[in-house]
Legacy VTK file of the C-alpha trace (Angstrom):
# vtk DataFile Version 3.0
C-alpha trace
ASCII
DATASET POLYDATA
POINTS 402 float
-131.118 5.556 7.833
-128.129 7.885 7.747
-125.008 7.255 9.781
-125.480 10.394 11.895
-129.024 9.301 12.828
-127.787 5.839 13.787
-125.068 7.422 15.924
-127.502 9.700 17.776
-129.956 6.854 18.425
-127.301 4.330 19.424
-125.119 6.545 21.580
-128.137 8.363 23.047
-129.599 5.006 24.085
-126.269 3.922 25.576
-125.980 7.200 27.507
-129.540 6.824 28.784
-128.928 3.254 29.961
-125.644 4.261 31.622
-127.341 7.218 33.318
-130.143 5.016 34.671
-127.786 2.313 35.943
-125.336 4.795 37.409
-128.256 6.735 38.907
-129.451 3.634 40.708
-125.947 2.921 41.915
-125.101 6.458 43.002
-128.499 6.933 44.600
-127.716 4.101 46.988
-124.140 5.302 47.336
-125.146 8.878 48.170
-127.692 7.721 50.726
-125.167 5.397 52.339
-122.415 8.022 52.374
-124.517 10.806 53.883
-126.258 8.571 56.397
-122.970 6.997 57.430
-121.584 10.483 57.799
-124.590 11.404 59.944
-124.085 8.412 62.244
-120.368 8.961 62.562
-120.878 12.652 63.211
-123.339 11.961 66.042
-121.153 9.285 67.617
-118.162 11.616 67.409
-120.213 14.463 68.905
-121.169 12.316 71.869
-117.644 11.011 72.316
-116.345 14.582 72.442
-118.373 15.041 75.616
-117.393 11.658 77.081
-115.294 13.168 79.854
-118.168 15.338 80.997
-120.572 12.415 81.268
-118.082 10.148 83.019
-116.936 12.809 85.488
-120.553 13.753 86.220
-121.497 10.137 86.944
-118.484 9.737 89.240
-119.219 13.009 91.044
-122.963 12.391 91.363
-123.947 8.736 90.763
-127.642 9.196 91.602
-128.538 12.710 90.441
-127.917 14.364 87.095
-125.553 17.321 87.173
-126.034 20.781 85.714
-123.180 20.120 83.306
-124.959 17.041 81.956
-128.209 18.916 81.583
-126.496 21.709 79.648
-124.805 19.198 77.378
-128.052 17.346 76.623
-129.964 20.592 76.055
-127.263 21.603 73.590
-127.794 18.288 71.803
-131.538 18.958 71.554
-130.938 22.355 69.996
-129.746 20.488 66.891
-132.790 20.390 64.553
-131.950 16.848 63.580
-132.302 15.511 67.146
-135.900 14.580 68.042
-135.298 12.837 71.401
-132.435 12.156 73.848
-131.792 10.090 76.949
-129.024 9.394 79.459
-129.118 5.996 81.173
-126.827 5.163 84.100
-125.070 1.854 84.612
-127.932 0.469 86.707
-130.508 0.974 83.907
-132.124 4.060 85.423
-133.003 7.218 83.530
-130.431 9.830 84.504
-131.745 12.508 82.140
-134.757 12.838 79.827
-136.680 15.720 78.236
-139.375 15.135 80.869
-137.945 15.867 84.384
-140.525 13.529 85.941
-138.623 10.604 84.475
-135.381 11.406 86.314
-134.410 8.410 88.433
-137.111 6.134 86.960
-136.468 2.694 85.514
-136.074 2.376 81.806
-139.306 0.381 81.499
-141.251 3.382 82.893
-140.284 5.265 79.722
-142.475 3.025 77.554
-145.661 4.726 78.807
-144.452 8.153 77.648
-141.963 7.518 74.839
-141.519 3.869 73.858
-138.033 3.025 72.690
-138.149 2.614 68.876
-135.276 0.093 68.742
-133.113 -2.012 71.047
-130.026 0.102 70.352
-129.636 0.905 74.086
-129.740 -2.770 75.065
-127.290 -3.745 72.325
-124.928 -0.922 73.269
-125.068 -2.019 76.921
-124.361 -5.664 76.058
-121.632 -5.048 73.517
-120.207 -1.881 75.117
-119.914 -0.416 71.619
-121.812 2.364 69.841
-124.894 1.161 67.955
-126.961 3.023 65.338
-130.223 1.437 64.177
-132.563 2.892 61.530
-136.323 2.951 61.972
-139.390 4.638 60.472
-142.161 6.405 62.364
-145.016 8.544 61.053
-143.736 8.319 57.479
-140.314 9.677 58.483
-136.956 7.921 58.713
-134.798 8.095 61.848
-131.672 6.692 63.513
-131.344 5.778 67.147
-127.713 6.197 68.166
-126.679 4.736 71.523
-123.129 5.321 72.805
-121.943 3.569 76.029
-119.333 5.097 78.386
-117.127 2.989 80.626
-115.107 3.698 83.767
-112.623 1.150 85.016
-114.167 -1.541 82.807
-117.675 -0.990 84.094
-120.580 0.583 82.264
-120.981 4.125 83.588
-123.689 5.581 81.317
-125.370 5.303 77.963
-126.315 8.342 75.880
-129.138 7.704 73.376
-130.085 10.193 70.671
-132.878 9.791 68.102
-132.003 11.663 64.916
-134.037 12.448 61.804
-132.581 11.264 58.513
-134.510 13.874 56.546
-131.569 16.229 56.135
-129.242 13.455 54.991
-131.837 12.205 52.507
-132.433 15.736 51.234
-128.687 16.190 50.771
-128.482 12.887 48.880
-131.488 13.866 46.746
-129.892 17.208 45.909
-126.685 15.425 45.004
-128.612 13.062 42.713
-130.273 16.011 40.972
-126.902 17.579 40.310
-125.583 14.218 39.188
-128.515 13.807 36.753
-128.047 17.313 35.322
-124.297 16.821 34.988
-124.728 13.400 33.393
-127.274 14.784 30.938
-124.973 17.634 29.949
-122.006 15.274 29.547
-124.137 12.841 27.521
-125.340 15.636 25.228
-121.795 16.899 24.778
-120.599 13.404 23.887
-123.462 12.882 21.427
-122.859 16.277 19.806
-119.094 15.765 19.692
-119.580 12.324 18.163
-122.082 13.697 15.644
-119.681 16.473 14.618
-116.888 13.936 14.282
-118.995 11.619 12.113
-120.171 14.477 9.890
-116.706 16.018 9.515
-114.512 12.933 9.272
-116.872 10.196 8.042
-119.965 11.654 6.386
-118.296 14.351 4.271
-115.474 12.090 2.952
-118.014 9.376 2.103
-120.210 11.963 0.384
-117.250 13.083 -1.725
-116.485 9.494 -2.673
-120.170 9.053 -3.569
-120.095 12.139 -5.799
-116.919 10.980 -7.524
-118.423 7.549 -8.203
-121.625 9.151 -9.548
-119.526 11.211 -11.969
-117.816 8.137 -13.370
-118.556 7.047 -16.915
-117.603 4.045 -18.981
-115.359 6.184 -21.158
-113.541 7.657 -18.157
-113.844 5.478 -15.008
-111.188 7.356 -13.012
-111.276 8.639 -9.409
-109.063 11.623 -8.454
-106.172 10.363 -6.342
-104.998 13.869 -5.398
-108.091 14.409 -3.192
-107.717 11.340 -0.973
-107.252 11.754 2.775
-104.760 9.881 4.937
-107.288 8.014 7.062
-109.146 4.720 6.527
-111.679 6.339 4.191
-108.803 7.705 2.143
-107.426 4.163 1.908
-110.799 2.962 0.598
-110.929 5.819 -1.908
-107.377 5.012 -3.017
-108.306 1.338 -3.465
-111.387 2.360 -5.476
-109.256 4.627 -7.637
-106.803 1.805 -8.284
-109.688 -0.580 -9.026
-111.345 1.795 -11.489
-108.007 2.434 -13.178
-107.595 -1.325 -13.630
-111.187 -1.482 -14.865
-110.500 1.277 -17.370
-107.512 -0.586 -18.776
-109.494 -3.826 -18.809
-112.332 -2.196 -20.736
-109.856 -0.672 -23.173
-108.247 -4.051 -23.761
-111.623 -5.768 -24.071
-112.877 -3.228 -26.582
-109.624 -3.428 -28.521
-109.790 -7.225 -28.520
-113.408 -7.071 -29.653
-112.510 -4.670 -32.408
-109.612 -6.895 -33.483
-111.849 -9.970 -33.465
-114.450 -8.093 -35.471
-111.829 -7.114 -38.026
-110.580 -10.700 -38.226
-114.114 -12.027 -38.626
-114.869 -9.380 -41.245
-111.829 -10.374 -43.322
-112.719 -14.055 -43.028
-116.255 -13.400 -44.228
-114.940 -11.332 -47.106
-112.586 -14.138 -48.159
-115.361 -16.735 -47.884
-117.795 -14.587 -49.859
-115.254 -13.925 -52.605
-114.746 -17.641 -53.023
-118.366 -18.769 -52.834
-120.379 -15.929 -54.315
-120.130 -15.697 -58.072
-122.878 -13.161 -58.685
-125.148 -10.862 -56.801
-124.542 -8.999 -53.566
-124.152 -10.494 -50.100
-124.368 -8.820 -46.714
-123.352 -10.391 -43.390
-125.222 -8.837 -40.460
-124.359 -9.136 -36.785
-126.855 -9.589 -33.951
-127.794 -5.889 -34.057
-128.248 -5.879 -37.846
-125.092 -3.884 -38.450
-123.196 -4.782 -41.618
-120.240 -6.898 -40.566
-118.977 -7.775 -44.068
-120.172 -7.663 -47.638
-119.425 -8.678 -51.171
-120.237 -6.747 -54.301
-122.168 -4.133 -52.361
-121.231 -1.353 -54.774
-124.255 -2.282 -56.844
-126.532 -1.348 -53.960
-127.634 2.255 -53.725
-126.447 3.917 -50.520
-128.596 6.668 -49.097
-127.134 10.133 -49.280
-127.690 10.767 -45.602
-125.345 7.934 -44.746
-122.622 9.351 -46.974
-122.872 12.623 -45.123
-122.761 11.065 -41.708
-120.251 8.273 -42.177
-116.977 10.337 -42.226
-117.779 12.031 -38.914
-118.059 8.865 -36.828
-118.483 10.981 -33.676
-118.351 8.986 -30.470
-121.620 9.179 -28.534
-121.295 11.103 -25.279
-118.704 13.634 -26.513
-119.803 17.237 -27.118
-120.022 18.412 -30.701
-116.671 19.667 -31.912
-114.645 17.696 -29.363
-112.496 14.903 -30.719
-111.963 11.661 -28.888
-108.628 10.666 -27.423
-107.037 7.381 -28.612
-108.105 5.653 -25.379
-111.689 6.924 -25.695
-111.760 5.889 -29.356
-111.104 2.310 -28.280
-113.943 2.574 -25.774
-116.458 3.688 -28.397
-119.138 1.188 -29.266
-118.267 -0.949 -32.302
-121.756 -0.305 -33.612
-120.933 3.409 -33.886
-118.094 2.553 -36.312
-120.230 0.316 -38.577
-123.165 0.838 -40.885
-126.630 -0.387 -40.057
-128.688 -2.381 -42.535
-131.244 0.420 -42.734
-128.533 2.743 -44.008
-128.354 0.514 -47.093
-131.802 -0.869 -47.495
-135.238 0.313 -46.438
-137.252 -2.233 -48.391
-140.145 -3.495 -46.269
-140.245 -6.776 -48.157
-136.586 -7.500 -47.460
-136.946 -6.598 -43.802
-139.850 -9.011 -43.461
-137.782 -11.789 -45.045
-134.938 -11.069 -42.608
-137.361 -11.161 -39.677
-138.660 -14.564 -40.762
-135.109 -15.826 -41.002
-134.364 -14.538 -37.509
-137.335 -16.472 -36.182
-136.057 -19.717 -37.773
-132.268 -19.888 -37.374
-130.616 -22.381 -39.735
-133.455 -22.276 -42.346
-133.261 -20.465 -45.677
-135.981 -17.929 -46.402
-136.468 -16.882 -50.021
-138.392 -14.030 -51.555
-138.488 -11.372 -54.248
-137.792 -7.731 -53.408
-137.383 -4.504 -55.328
-134.564 -2.156 -54.409
-134.468 1.241 -56.131
-136.743 -0.100 -58.913
-134.425 -3.086 -59.445
-135.934 -6.549 -58.812
-133.877 -8.973 -56.729
-134.194 -12.538 -55.598
-133.421 -12.570 -51.865
-132.219 -15.550 -49.914
-131.639 -15.102 -46.172
-130.368 -17.471 -43.491
-129.602 -16.854 -39.802
-126.658 -18.666 -38.222
-127.229 -19.139 -34.477
-124.275 -18.654 -32.138
-123.406 -19.695 -28.618
-124.647 -16.318 -27.385
-127.048 -13.821 -28.878
-124.197 -11.505 -29.854
-122.564 -14.258 -31.901
-125.624 -14.627 -34.133
-125.036 -13.791 -37.813
-127.487 -13.229 -40.676
-126.497 -13.697 -44.344
-128.513 -11.760 -46.941
-127.942 -12.792 -50.595
-129.436 -10.527 -53.239
-129.393 -11.824 -56.815
-130.591 -9.422 -59.559
-133.402 -10.927 -61.595
-132.941 -11.174 -65.358
-135.066 -8.722 -67.313
-137.867 -10.347 -69.258
LINES 1 403
402 0 1 2 3 4 5 6 7 8 9 10 11 12 13 14 15 16 17 18 19 20 21 22 23 24 25 26 27 28 29 30 31 32 33 34 35 36 37 38 39 40 41 42 43 44 45 46 47 48 49 50 51 52 53 54 55 56 57 58 59 60 61 62 63 64 65 66 67 68 69 70 71 72 73 74 75 76 77 78 79 80 81 82 83 84 85 86 87 88 89 90 91 92 93 94 95 96 97 98 99 100 101 102 103 104 105 106 107 108 109 110 111 112 113 114 115 116 117 118 119 120 121 122 123 124 125 126 127 128 129 130 131 132 133 134 135 136 137 138 139 140 141 142 143 144 145 146 147 148 149 150 151 152 153 154 155 156 157 158 159 160 161 162 163 164 165 166 167 168 169 170 171 172 173 174 175 176 177 178 179 180 181 182 183 184 185 186 187 188 189 190 191 192 193 194 195 196 197 198 199 200 201 202 203 204 205 206 207 208 209 210 211 212 213 214 215 216 217 218 219 220 221 222 223 224 225 226 227 228 229 230 231 232 233 234 235 236 237 238 239 240 241 242 243 244 245 246 247 248 249 250 251 252 253 254 255 256 257 258 259 260 261 262 263 264 265 266 267 268 269 270 271 272 273 274 275 276 277 278 279 280 281 282 283 284 285 286 287 288 289 290 291 292 293 294 295 296 297 298 299 300 301 302 303 304 305 306 307 308 309 310 311 312 313 314 315 316 317 318 319 320 321 322 323 324 325 326 327 328 329 330 331 332 333 334 335 336 337 338 339 340 341 342 343 344 345 346 347 348 349 350 351 352 353 354 355 356 357 358 359 360 361 362 363 364 365 366 367 368 369 370 371 372 373 374 375 376 377 378 379 380 381 382 383 384 385 386 387 388 389 390 391 392 393 394 395 396 397 398 399 400 401
C-alpha cells in the first residue's frame, strides 16, 4: 500500500473519529447553551416586569389589575409560551388564561390544566426562580416559576410553561453547520496532507528509487548534487556515501582478486616448470578458465580465439567505448582469461575432466586425440575450501608413434 493511501485512510479515520466524538460533545453543549439561554431569557423577561406585578398586588391584593392582564397577555403572544399563571402569596390563582379560575385555589387548576411539575411549590419554598424540564405529547417543555417578594414576604409567583422546540431546532441547526464545517476542514486537512506527502515525501523517495534502480556494479554512484536539505536528502546523502564506499570496496576486492590470481598463476607456472618434464599441462579454475599452463604452445589454438583475445571488451560497455581504469578493475576476471573450450573441444577430454570433477582428489586417465594427434590424458581435481577455490590439472602427454 502506498504512503499516500495510508495517509488518506489513517487521517480520514482520525478525522471521522474526532468528528463523531466532538459531535457528541457539542450536541450536548449546544443543547445546554441554548436551553440555558432560553431559561435565563424567560426569567429575565419576568424580572423586567417585577415592579408591575408587585405594585399591582399592593394596589389590589384580591383582584387582578388591567396592567397585570396586559403583561400576561403579552407573555402569551410569544409563540414559545404555551401556558401562564399568576399565583398570589396566599396560593390563589390571581390570573390564568381561563377567567373562571380567577380567585380559585391552586388545587382547582388540576381539573382544567394539571401542573406538569412542582416548580411553583419549589419557587414558593425557596423564594428563588426555578426552571424544570418536562415532556408532554412527545414535546419538550420548561416550566419557569419566578417568585416576587415585598418586605420579605411572598407577594406573587409568575409561572410560564415554554416549549423547548425552538431551542432544540436552533441547536440542531448549529450541529448541522458544525458537521458541514468539520467535514470541510477534515477534507482540507486530508488534501493538504496528501499534497504535502506527494510533493515532499513521495516524489523525493521516487527519485531515490529511480537512482538506485539505475545503479550498476561497475558504477554504483548516486548523484549528490540532486539531494534536498530535508531528512530524505540526508538519507540520500548517506546512501550516496555508502555506495561510494561500496564502489571503492569492490574496486579493491577486484584488484586484490586479480593480484591473487596473478600470484597463483605464477606459482603454478613455477611448480609446473619444475615438475613437468614433457607434455602440456593446463590448470583450470572452478569455471574451467585456464589459470596457468606449461608447454601449451604445442596445442592448437582456434582462430576465433586469436581474433577475439586482443579486444578483451568489458561486458556491459557499448561497442567502441573503452573502459576507464576503475571500470577495468571491476571487470570480471573470467573476461580477461581464456576458457578451456577456446583451446580444446575434444569430447573425450571433456568427459575425462567431468569424471575428475565428480571425484576430487582421484586421478582419471584416458586417451584423447587433439587435431589428429594422440595424447595420454591424466586429470585430477583439487578440492578447495570453497567452490571457487577448486582447481583442475589436465596433463596431456603425446603418445609415441608406433
